[in-house]
All heavy atoms as an XYZ file, in Angstrom:
617
protein
N      14.025     18.414     27.952
C      14.285     18.317     26.553
C      13.814     19.662     25.952
O      12.767     20.203     26.292
C      13.491     17.174     25.926
C      13.758     16.973     24.463
S      13.096     15.426     23.843
C      14.272     14.241     24.417
N      14.595     20.183     25.020
C      14.325     21.476     24.466
C      13.267     21.371     23.363
O      12.968     20.262     22.838
C      15.594     22.126     23.832
O      15.943     21.345     22.675
C      16.715     22.202     24.833
N      12.703     22.491     22.965
C      11.717     22.549     21.871
C      12.317     22.029     20.630
O      11.719     21.211     19.889
C      11.225     23.972     21.727
C      10.215     24.202     20.603
C       8.948     23.385     20.829
C       9.864     25.633     20.455
N      13.567     22.469     20.343
C      14.258     22.005     19.116
C      14.446     20.504     19.162
O      14.283     19.823     18.129
C      15.559     22.754     18.973
C      16.258     22.438     17.676
C      17.542     23.310     17.474
C      18.178     22.952     16.173
N      19.324     23.782     15.930
N      14.858     19.948     20.275
C      15.073     18.518     20.379
C      13.787     17.770     20.166
O      13.729     16.730     19.461
C      15.665     18.174     21.729
C      17.112     18.606     21.887
C      17.574     18.452     23.319
O      16.799     18.491     24.262
O      18.858     18.306     23.470
N      12.684     18.258     20.722
C      11.371     17.650     20.543
C      10.967     17.688     19.079
O      10.414     16.716     18.539
C      10.309     18.317     21.408
C      10.396     18.057     22.908
C       9.444     18.945     23.653
C      10.063     16.543     23.154
N      11.245     18.778     18.408
C      10.929     18.917     17.018
C      11.742     17.924     16.189
O      11.220     17.223     15.310
C      11.221     20.365     16.548
C      11.172     20.489     15.024
C       9.987     20.475     14.345
C      12.326     20.611     14.327
C       9.928     20.552     12.942
C      12.276     20.746     12.934
C      11.102     20.668     12.241
O      11.049     20.829     10.873
N      13.060     17.835     16.452
C      13.902     16.912     15.729
C      13.423     15.462     15.941
O      13.403     14.674     14.987
C      15.359     17.019     16.166
C      16.029     18.287     15.710
C      16.134     18.383     14.159
O      16.140     17.398     13.469
N      16.114     19.655     13.676
N      13.013     15.135     17.164
C      12.558     13.829     17.456
C      11.234     13.475     16.663
O      11.128     12.419     16.085
C      12.306     13.663     18.927
C      12.012     12.305     19.428
C      11.863     12.288     20.965
O      11.119     13.096     21.528
N      12.572     11.356     21.586
N      10.358     14.449     16.591
C       9.116     14.284     15.866
C       9.397     14.211     14.385
O       8.730     13.369     13.673
C       8.166     15.467     16.182
N      10.319     14.980     13.871
C      10.645     15.006     12.479
C      11.251     13.642     12.018
O      11.072     13.311     10.828
C      11.688     16.173     12.220
C      11.964     16.440     10.785
C      12.916     17.648     10.737
C      13.465     17.812      9.380
N      14.399     18.914      9.271
N      11.876     12.947     12.895
C      12.494     11.646     12.533
C      11.493     10.534     12.512
O      11.810      9.412     11.986
C      13.628     11.336     13.494
C      14.787     12.295     13.363
C      15.802     12.137     14.461
O      15.655     11.243     15.311
O      16.773     12.867     14.443
N      10.289     10.709     13.001
C       9.258      9.719     12.962
C       8.740      9.511     11.555
O       8.641     10.460     10.782
C       8.101     10.074     13.902
C       8.472     10.170     15.350
C       9.043      8.862     15.900
O       8.474      7.840     15.715
N      10.189      8.953     16.566
N       8.364      8.282     11.141
C       7.787      8.107      9.828
C       6.409      8.715      9.715
O       5.694      8.805     10.707
C       7.688      6.529      9.739
C       7.727      6.036     11.138
C       8.465      7.061     11.928
N       6.129      9.176      8.550
C       4.824      9.810      8.300
C       3.779      8.674      8.261
O       4.042      7.537      8.058
C       4.815     10.573      6.942
O       4.860      9.623      5.868
N       2.496      9.108      8.395
C       1.432      8.066      8.303
C       1.473      7.356      6.942
O       1.195      6.122      6.863
C       0.148      8.909      8.459
C       0.539     10.050      9.298
C       1.922     10.387      8.853
N       1.838      8.042      5.867
C       1.903      7.461      4.562
C       3.023      6.370      4.530
O       2.839      5.301      3.953
C       2.119      8.431      3.483
N       4.148      6.708      5.139
C       5.298      5.727      5.171
C       4.870      4.485      6.030
O       5.214      3.372      5.634
C       6.516      6.379      5.759
C       7.152      7.430      4.901
C       8.238      8.240      5.566
O       8.071      8.599      6.731
N       9.244      8.554      4.889
N       4.178      4.673      7.079
C       3.719      3.576      7.935
C       2.765      2.684      7.112
O       2.839      1.452      7.105
C       3.070      4.076      9.219
C       2.425      2.933     10.001
C       4.078      4.796     10.083
N       1.841      3.340      6.410
C       0.854      2.595      5.544
C       1.573      1.719      4.515
O       1.283      0.560      4.396
C      -0.075      3.628      4.927
C      -1.078      2.981      4.023
C      -2.273      2.535      4.517
C      -0.923      2.887      2.636
C      -3.271      1.929      3.692
C      -1.849      2.334      1.798
C      -2.995      1.868      2.337
N       2.540      2.337      3.824
C       3.250      1.596      2.800
C       4.055      0.420      3.427
O       4.025     -0.688      2.901
C       4.191      2.528      2.006
C       3.353      3.490      1.132
C       5.203      1.775      1.178
C       4.097      4.637      0.522
N       4.638      0.630      4.558
C       5.387     -0.397      5.224
C       4.521     -1.538      5.660
O       4.886     -2.756      5.576
C       6.182      0.163      6.431
N       3.328     -1.234      6.151
C       2.361     -2.272      6.538
C       1.912     -3.145      5.377
O       1.829     -4.354      5.472
C       1.147     -1.679      7.312
C       1.485     -1.114      8.633
C       0.343     -0.370      9.300
O      -0.710     -0.119      8.634
O       0.515     -0.013     10.456
N       1.597     -2.481      4.259
C       1.196     -3.217      3.065
C       2.362     -4.067      2.575
O       2.182     -5.240      2.196
C       0.728     -2.220      1.945
C      -0.520     -1.401      2.438
C       0.413     -2.973      0.693
C      -1.711     -2.212      2.745
N       3.576     -3.535      2.550
C       4.741     -4.267      2.084
C       4.934     -5.507      2.975
O       5.197     -6.585      2.430
C       5.945     -3.394      2.097
N       4.830     -5.352      4.271
C       5.020     -6.466      5.192
C       3.979     -7.511      4.990
O       4.244     -8.694      4.914
C       5.028     -5.945      6.610
C       5.298     -7.072      7.611
C       5.369     -6.552      9.071
O       5.693     -5.389      9.268
O       5.140     -7.419      9.963
N       2.708     -7.083      4.844
C       1.610     -8.035      4.720
C       1.667     -8.832      3.394
O       1.274     -9.964      3.340
C       0.298     -7.322      4.820
N       2.244     -8.230      2.412
C       2.290     -8.876      1.117
C       3.639     -9.446      0.741
O       3.812    -10.031     -0.330
C       1.914     -7.899     -0.044
O       2.810     -6.795     -0.012
C       0.459     -7.424      0.125
N       4.590     -9.286      1.698
C       5.979     -9.792      1.467
C       6.598     -9.217      0.228
O       7.258     -9.869     -0.583
C       6.030    -11.339      1.387
S       5.375    -12.129      2.886
N       6.389     -7.884      0.046
C       6.888     -7.160     -1.134
C       7.804     -5.992     -0.630
O       7.749     -5.644      0.507
C       5.780     -6.595     -2.021
C       4.801     -7.598     -2.583
C       5.488     -8.609     -3.446
N       4.572     -9.363     -4.276
C       3.752    -10.342     -3.928
N       3.706    -10.663     -2.630
N       3.038    -10.948     -4.766
N       8.574     -5.470     -1.551
C       9.400     -4.362     -1.253
C       8.558     -3.074     -1.182
O       7.518     -3.012     -1.792
C      10.499     -4.182     -2.344
C      11.455     -5.316     -2.439
C      12.402     -5.445     -1.245
O      12.729     -4.384     -0.642
O      12.766     -6.563     -0.878
N       9.096     -2.096     -0.425
C       8.459     -0.792     -0.346
C       8.209     -0.181     -1.759
O       7.149      0.398     -2.014
C       9.199      0.170      0.559
C       9.379     -0.207      2.007
C      10.371      0.767      2.716
C       8.077     -0.264      2.721
N       9.248     -0.338     -2.563
C       9.152      0.242     -3.916
C       8.012     -0.414     -4.727
O       7.362      0.286     -5.549
C      10.466      0.096     -4.634
O      10.809     -1.273     -4.757
N       7.781     -1.688     -4.513
C       6.665     -2.356     -5.228
C       5.331     -1.790     -4.756
O       4.468     -1.497     -5.625
C       6.711     -3.880     -4.963
O       7.955     -4.397     -5.375
C       5.588     -4.604     -5.655
N       5.140     -1.598     -3.508
C       3.897     -0.982     -3.030
C       3.692      0.393     -3.568
O       2.581      0.786     -3.992
C       3.843     -1.037     -1.480
C       2.598     -0.319     -0.946
C       3.942     -2.430     -0.941
N       4.795      1.155     -3.620
C       4.724      2.519     -4.195
C       4.289      2.454     -5.671
O       3.518      3.286     -6.154
C       6.014      3.246     -4.071
C       6.337      3.700     -2.636
C       7.558      4.555     -2.593
N       7.978      4.728     -1.200
C       8.987      4.097     -0.622
N       9.705      3.205     -1.289
N       9.289      4.337      0.638
N       4.784      1.457     -6.398
C       4.364      1.282     -7.801
C       2.905      0.886     -7.915
O       2.234      1.326     -8.815
C       5.278      0.207     -8.465
C       6.679      0.742     -8.701
C       7.561     -0.300     -9.282
O       7.200     -1.459     -9.536
N       8.833      0.095     -9.558
N       2.412      0.063     -7.029
C       0.958     -0.215     -7.005
C       0.179      1.054     -6.788
O      -0.841      1.296     -7.446
C       0.645     -1.170     -5.920
C       1.216     -2.587     -6.016
C       1.700     -3.185     -7.109
C       1.345     -3.556     -4.979
N       2.103     -4.409     -6.866
C       1.915     -4.729     -5.543
C       1.035     -3.570     -3.620
C       2.177     -5.855     -4.832
C       1.284     -4.709     -2.914
C       1.855     -5.866     -3.485
N       0.600      1.829     -5.815
C      -0.116      3.038     -5.495
C      -0.095      4.107     -6.614
O      -1.006      4.873     -6.778
C       0.415      3.652     -4.163
C       0.202      2.824     -2.919
C       0.950      3.397     -1.769
C      -1.300      2.735     -2.608
N       0.976      4.105     -7.365
C       1.091      5.095     -8.483
C       0.484      4.528     -9.750
O       0.389      5.275    -10.766
C       2.552      5.459     -8.712
O       3.277      4.349     -9.219
N       0.114      3.221     -9.757
C      -0.509      2.706    -10.979
C       0.458      2.090    -11.933
O       0.090      1.669    -13.030
N       1.773      2.078    -11.598
C       2.738      1.531    -12.490
C       2.574      0.010    -12.606
O       2.781     -0.579    -13.685
C       4.194      1.861    -11.980
C       5.239      1.159    -12.846
C       4.391      3.401    -12.110
N       2.278     -0.643    -11.509
C       2.070     -2.077    -11.435
C       0.733     -2.345    -10.729
O       0.179     -1.485    -10.054
C       3.147     -2.772    -10.629
C       4.515     -2.816    -11.306
C       5.445     -3.694    -10.541
O       5.085     -4.603     -9.787
N       6.743     -3.410    -10.692
N       0.234     -3.557    -10.856
C      -0.967     -3.987    -10.195
C      -0.627     -5.243     -9.357
O       0.009     -6.137     -9.927
C      -2.097     -4.324    -11.197
C      -3.342     -4.826    -10.533
C      -2.399     -3.121    -12.072
N      -1.059     -5.299     -8.086
C      -0.744     -6.485     -7.344
C      -1.505     -7.685     -7.892
O      -2.542     -7.557     -8.450
C      -1.228     -6.152     -5.908
C      -2.144     -5.005     -6.096
C      -1.752     -4.288     -7.351
N      -0.906     -8.882     -7.658
C      -1.617    -10.090     -8.066
C      -2.740    -10.361     -7.105
O      -2.955     -9.746     -6.088
C      -0.629    -11.265     -8.215
C      -0.023    -11.677     -6.850
O      -0.557    -11.465     -5.805
N       1.125    -12.331     -6.937
N      -3.531    -11.420     -7.484
C      -4.747    -11.746     -6.664
C      -4.430    -12.013     -5.236
O      -5.145    -11.600     -4.350
C      -5.462    -12.871     -7.355
N      -3.366    -12.769     -4.983
C      -3.022    -13.130     -3.559
C      -2.656    -11.920     -2.746
O      -3.055    -11.726     -1.609
C      -1.854    -14.188     -3.563
C      -1.585    -14.728     -2.176
C      -0.584    -15.857     -2.307
C      -0.373    -16.517     -0.974
N       0.514    -17.644     -1.004
N      -1.921    -10.988     -3.360
C      -1.497     -9.759     -2.664
C      -2.768     -8.881     -2.407
O      -2.883     -8.306     -1.362
C      -0.501     -8.927     -3.512
N      -3.663     -8.852     -3.443
C      -4.907     -8.093     -3.238
C      -5.699     -8.624     -2.056
O      -6.239     -7.860     -1.277
C      -5.783     -8.161     -4.491
C      -5.205     -7.299     -5.630
C      -6.081     -7.472     -6.846
C      -5.528     -6.647     -7.986
N      -6.439     -6.727     -9.216
N      -5.775     -9.988     -1.922
C      -6.513    -10.588     -0.818
C      -5.885    -10.236      0.535
O      -6.601     -9.948      1.488
C      -6.550    -12.092     -0.992
C      -7.407    -12.505     -2.180
C      -7.305    -14.020     -2.479
O      -6.719    -14.728     -1.640
O      -7.830    -14.401     -3.538
N      -4.555    -10.222      0.589
C      -3.880     -9.881      1.855
C      -4.092     -8.422      2.224
O      -4.347     -8.075      3.371
C      -2.366    -10.165      1.739
C      -2.088    -11.611      1.722
C      -0.560    -11.865      1.715
N      -0.309    -13.319      1.735
C       0.898    -13.803      1.670
N       1.981    -12.985      1.510
N       1.062    -15.092      1.721
N      -4.028     -7.533      1.202
C      -4.299     -6.117      1.449
C      -5.694     -5.921      1.961
O      -5.956     -5.187      2.875
C      -3.984     -5.307      0.201
C      -2.516     -5.383     -0.222
C      -4.448     -3.866      0.347
C      -2.169     -4.869     -1.618
N      -6.639     -6.590      1.306
C      -8.025     -6.519      1.685
C      -8.228     -6.962      3.091
O      -8.937     -6.313      3.885
C      -8.886     -7.415      0.742
O     -10.225     -7.483      1.207
N      -7.569     -8.029      3.531
C      -7.697     -8.559      4.841
C      -7.173     -7.608      5.949
O      -7.868     -7.352      6.941
C      -7.026     -9.922      4.997
N      -6.013     -7.022      5.685
C      -5.467     -6.123      6.687
C      -6.167     -4.789      6.763
O      -6.234     -4.173      7.863
C      -3.920     -5.934      6.586
C      -3.572     -5.188      5.330
C      -3.137     -7.218      6.669
C      -2.122     -4.661      5.312
N      -6.715     -4.313      5.667
C      -7.449     -3.068      5.690
C      -8.936     -3.239      5.964
O      -9.614     -2.258      6.197
C      -7.275     -2.336      4.350
C      -5.863     -1.973      3.946
C      -5.811     -1.314      2.596
C      -5.266     -1.035      4.977
N      -9.356     -4.518      5.952
C     -10.776     -4.818      6.181
C     -11.718     -4.058      5.201
O     -12.748     -3.499      5.586
C     -11.155     -4.514      7.635
C     -12.451     -5.198      8.033
O     -12.772     -6.250      7.500
N     -13.168     -4.639      8.965
N     -11.291     -4.104      3.919
C     -12.054     -3.444      2.831
C     -12.117     -4.545      1.708
O     -11.121     -5.121      1.412
C     -11.389     -2.179      2.353
C     -12.126     -1.570      1.208
C     -11.222     -1.171      3.477
N     -13.306     -4.694      1.146
C     -13.423     -5.715      0.067
C     -12.458     -5.424     -1.102
O     -12.168     -4.279     -1.467
C     -14.859     -5.582     -0.457
C     -15.582     -4.917      0.686
C     -14.584     -4.020      1.391
N     -11.933     -6.508     -1.695
C     -11.000     -6.424     -2.786
C     -11.556     -5.569     -3.959
O     -10.879     -4.709     -4.475
C     -10.583     -7.847     -3.294
C      -9.790     -7.753     -4.588
C      -9.802     -8.587     -2.235
N     -12.789     -5.830     -4.249
C     -13.443     -5.098     -5.398
C     -13.509     -3.608     -5.151
O     -13.526     -2.837     -6.081
C     -14.843     -5.686     -5.742
C     -14.708     -7.105     -6.308
O     -13.639     -7.436     -6.782
O     -15.735     -7.784     -6.264
N     -13.614     -3.228     -3.855
C     -13.655     -1.810     -3.538
C     -12.254     -1.183     -3.605
O     -12.059     -0.097     -4.081
C     -14.257     -1.594     -2.112
C     -14.440     -0.174     -1.762
C     -15.152     -0.047     -0.377
O     -15.885     -0.943     -0.028
O     -14.878      0.948      0.280
N     -11.260     -1.923     -3.168
C      -9.877     -1.471     -3.242
C      -9.328     -1.399     -4.624
O      -8.534     -0.533     -4.988
C      -8.990     -2.367     -2.347
C      -9.158     -2.317     -0.891
C      -8.307     -3.426     -0.230
C      -8.786     -0.944     -0.304
N      -9.728     -2.351     -5.477
C      -9.206     -2.491     -6.800
C     -10.309     -2.591     -7.827
O     -10.499     -3.651     -8.446
C      -8.253     -3.763     -6.874
C      -7.161     -3.692     -5.879
C      -7.303     -4.416     -4.701
C      -5.987     -3.003     -6.097
C      -6.235     -4.379     -3.788
C      -4.976     -2.960     -5.212
C      -5.105     -3.683     -4.019
N     -11.052     -1.514     -8.025
C     -12.149     -1.585     -9.008
C     -11.600     -1.722    -10.437
O     -10.551     -1.168    -10.744
C     -12.889     -0.313     -8.771
C     -11.890      0.636     -8.231
C     -10.951     -0.235     -7.421
N     -12.367     -2.355    -11.267
C     -12.052     -2.433    -12.710
C     -12.253     -1.017    -13.216
O     -13.257     -0.376    -12.953
C     -12.888     -3.427    -13.414
N     -11.373     -0.495    -14.059
C     -11.529      0.838    -14.661
C     -10.874      0.930    -16.021
O     -10.211     -0.045    -16.457
C     -11.062      1.934    -13.741
C      -9.593      1.872    -13.448
O      -8.834      1.192    -14.152
O      -9.159      2.502    -12.483
N     -10.949      2.020    -16.592
C     -10.341      2.256    -17.905
C      -8.838      2.412    -17.876
O      -8.169      2.401    -18.877
C     -10.964      3.457    -18.597
C     -12.462      3.226    -18.897
C     -13.114      4.387    -19.488
O     -12.425      5.250    -20.049
O     -14.367      4.533    -19.390
N      -8.276      2.548    -16.657
C      -6.826      2.775    -16.528
C      -6.014      1.493    -16.592
O      -4.814      1.498    -16.401
C      -6.502      3.537    -15.230
N      -6.728      0.413    -16.834
C      -5.986     -0.885    -16.942
C      -6.060     -1.761    -15.722
O      -5.558     -2.913    -15.768
N      -6.748     -1.366    -14.681
C      -6.950     -2.299    -13.537
C      -7.870     -3.434    -13.963
O      -8.797     -3.195    -14.762
C      -7.520     -1.593    -12.364
C      -6.568     -0.630    -11.685
O      -5.376     -0.804    -11.826
N      -7.095      0.379    -10.997
N      -7.621     -4.611    -13.475
C      -8.468     -5.732    -13.827
C      -9.253     -6.136    -12.588
O      -8.803     -5.871    -11.468
C      -7.671     -6.922    -14.344
C      -7.043     -6.579    -15.673
C      -6.593     -7.364    -13.331
N     -10.412     -6.756    -12.712
C     -11.135     -7.205    -11.554
C     -10.293     -8.151    -10.707
O      -9.383     -8.806    -11.229
C     -12.337     -7.981    -12.185
C     -12.483     -7.365    -13.552
C     -11.122     -7.042    -13.959
N     -10.624     -8.219     -9.388
C      -9.759     -8.976     -8.431
C      -9.699    -10.426     -8.806
O      -8.690    -11.109     -8.363
C     -10.335     -8.762     -7.047
O     -11.628     -9.281     -6.987
N     -10.634    -10.989     -9.497
C     -10.573    -12.406     -9.774
C      -9.753    -12.763    -11.014
O      -9.699    -13.904    -11.429
C     -11.996    -13.006     -9.927
C     -12.817    -12.290    -11.020
O     -12.385    -11.316    -11.538
N     -13.978    -12.848    -11.271
N      -9.142    -11.729    -11.626
C      -8.356    -11.975    -12.819
C      -6.914    -11.558    -12.481
O      -6.646    -10.695    -11.723
C      -8.840    -11.078    -13.968
C     -10.243    -11.449    -14.429
C     -10.672    -10.540    -15.565
O      -9.794     -9.989    -16.242
O     -11.878    -10.440    -15.772
N      -5.991    -12.251    -13.199
C      -4.565    -11.922    -13.046
C      -4.224    -10.742    -13.933
O      -4.784    -10.637    -15.026
C      -3.703    -13.129    -13.439
C      -3.733    -14.282    -12.428
C      -3.153    -13.883    -11.117
O      -2.080    -13.207    -11.093
O      -3.705    -14.328    -10.079
N      -3.349     -9.886    -13.521
C      -2.922     -8.810    -14.392
C      -2.113     -9.345    -15.567
O      -1.501    -10.405    -15.481
C      -1.997     -7.905    -13.539
C      -1.649     -8.780    -12.352
C      -2.674     -9.846    -12.222
N      -2.168     -8.673    -16.658
C      -1.491     -9.139    -17.870
C      -0.162     -8.473    -18.013
O       0.128     -7.456    -17.509
C      -2.297     -8.896    -19.133
O      -2.664     -7.499    -19.183
C      -3.589     -9.738    -19.136
C-alpha cells in the first residue's frame, strides 16, 4: 500500500470528536445534531439523557452539567 493510500485511508476515519458525539447520540437515542446542540449550548439534555451520558462517561451528572449563569439547570430539574 502506498503512502498516499495510507493517508487517504486514515483521512476517511472519523475523528475522536465524531466518535464521541456518535457514542453520546447512541446512548441517548438522539440524533447527532441534537448532541451537537447540547455541546454548543443551544439545547440542554433532559434528566434521563443526562443520566445516560453520566453512566457511559462514568462522570457524575452534576460535574457534567453544572448549574451556571448560561442557563444550565441542575441535573434534578427539567430544562424550561
